[in-house]
N, C-alpha and C positions, 0 to 999 in steps of 0.2 A: 507613543512613538510609531510613525509611519514609515521610516527607513528600516524595515524588517520583512523578512519573509515568514508569515505566521503560519505554523504548522499545527493543526488542531486535531488532536486525537479525540474522536467522538465518544469514546468509552471511558469509564473512570478507573481503569487499571493503572496504578502508579508504576507498576513493572513495565508494563507496555509502553507508557510514555517515556520512561527513562530509556528504554531500549531503542525507540525511535530517535530520541535525541542523541544517543551514543552512536548510532548508524549514520547520522548527518553530520557529526563532528568533523570528519575528514573533508567534507565538502565546503567548509568555510574557507573563503578565499578573500584576500586584499580587494578592497574596492567594491565587493559584493555585498548586498544587505545580509545581515546576519540572520540566521534561523532561530526563531523563537518557538519552542514546542510547549503547548499548553493541553490540557485536557479539558473536555466540554463540561462545564458544571452541570450536574444532574443528569449526565448521560447514562445509559445502561452499562453493566459491568463488562460486556462485550456485544458486539453487533453479531448476533447468532440468527434472529428470526426475521422475517419481513417486518414484523411489528417493530422490532428494534431499528431496523433500517429506516422505516418511515418516521419513527418517533424523533429521531435527531434532525430532520430536515429544518424545521422551523427554529428550533434553539441554534442550530449552525447558522441559519440566516440572521438571527438578532445578534450573535456574537460577532459575525463579520460586519454587520452595520455599526457595531459599537467600537470596533478595534481596527484602526486604520493600518494599512500595510501595502507593501509594493506588490505582493503576490500571496495567494493563500494555497496551502496543501490540506485536503481533507484526509487525514491520515488513518483511513480504513480501506481495506483492499476489496471492498465492495462498492466503493465511491458513493457513500450515502449522501443524499441532498446535493449532489454536484450541479444538477441542472437548476435547482431552487436558489442555490447560493449564487450562481452566475447572474441571477436576476436583480441581485440586491447590491452589486458592487461592479464598477467598470474595470477593476484590476483583474488580472488572470487568476483563475481558480483551477487547480490541478487536482484529478482523482489519480491516485496511485496505480489502480488496476489498469486504467487506460494508458498511463504513462509506461507501466512495465510491459504491457502488450506491444507497444510501439517500439520499445527497446528490444524485445524479443524478435520481433518481425525484422529488425535491422540485422539480426545476427543469425537467424535460422529460418529454414523453410516451415517447420512445424514445432510447436512448443507445448509444454505441459504446464500444469498448475497444480501446487499443493494447496488445496483449500483448507480452510479453518475447520468447517463443519460441513455436512452434506447440503444443509440448507444454502450454503454460500454458492453452491454450483449454479442454481437457477439465476441468481442475481448476476454472477459473472457472466453467465451465458447471454443474458440480455445485453450486457455492455459489448460482448463480442459481436452479436448481432447488429448492434447499432454502428459498430465500427467496420463492419463487413469482413470480419475476421474469423468467424466461427470455423471456417473450413480449414483454418490452419492450426487448430487445436488437436493435438494428438490424444490427449487424455487429461483427465483430471483424478486426483486421489484426495479424498477428504481424510484428515487426521482425526477429527472428532475428539480432540483433547481439551481439557480446560485451559483458559487463557493463562493462568498462573503457572501451568505446567509448560506451556510453549515458551514462556518468557524466562523460565529456569535456564541457567547456562548449560546443564547437561540432560535433564530429564526427558527431553523431547528429541534429543539429537539423533538417537539411533532411529526413531520412527521418521524423522524427517529425511535422514539419508536413505532409508529403505524406500521411502515413497518416491524420492528422486531417481533411484535406480529403476524403480518399476516403470516411471514415466519414460525413461530412455529406452527401456526394453519395449514400451509401447509406441516407440517412434519419436519421441521428443528430442530436438536438438538443442534445446534450451529449456530451462525450467524457471518458472515464475513462483515466487514465495507468495501464496495467497492470503497472508495475514500479516499485519504490522508487528504482531507479537513475535514473529519468526526472525525479526531482523537480525539478531545476534548469532544466528545460525549460518549465514549466508556462505561464508568462506568454507566451513566444514562441509556443508552440503555439496558445494562446487567440487570440492576435492573427491568426495564420494561418488559424484555423478559422473565426473568427467567431462561435462558440458557447461556453458555459461549458466550461472544461477543468477537471476535478476530479483534484487530487493525493491520493491515497489517505491517505498517512500524516497529511496535513493534516486530512482529514475524520475519521479516527480521533482525532487531537488534540482536535478540537473536542468530539467525543462524550466524550472522557475527561475534559476540563475539566468538563463538565456533569455527568458522573457522580460526580465528587469533591465536588459542591456548591459549586464556586468560580465557576461561570458564572452 
């Protein structure tokens, strides 16, 4: 089926994949290609290290070559394999982190990021440098919690809300959730922080809908 927006979670966490699908459900719209959320077969349990980040690039390319779609979203907020995947398809490919930063810059002068782990910071900083947006980053706070804790409806919520408040205290006027596993907490974190909180897969979804001409 090619009339779809294929959303690929590059890790094998079933709860993370479910959370991504739940976060995108409100974005289904008449006339737009439906979102199909899948997990990358053989991927790591989470994208934590540079080794994890590099390891999924070729499997992502092979999956995109085999699965036709109107657009693709790589549903990890370190945007792994983004440049490589764009070389194997003429269709648009979106990285959630870059999409979320674009959304943050449209709403705030400075933004903060709640990172998955400390190792995420360097990967996200590289993307910010490529976008010319590093100077707009107020701060980054890493939670360093397991993926299954992040995707629990309540277990990580206090830590997420506390991190968002810290970012606001550091000058952030918007907050980016730096892991797809945080998707189910967006509204609660926004209430706690008092500033816009951006869920990256949702930001990528909006761009994908527009790119397919359905918006």
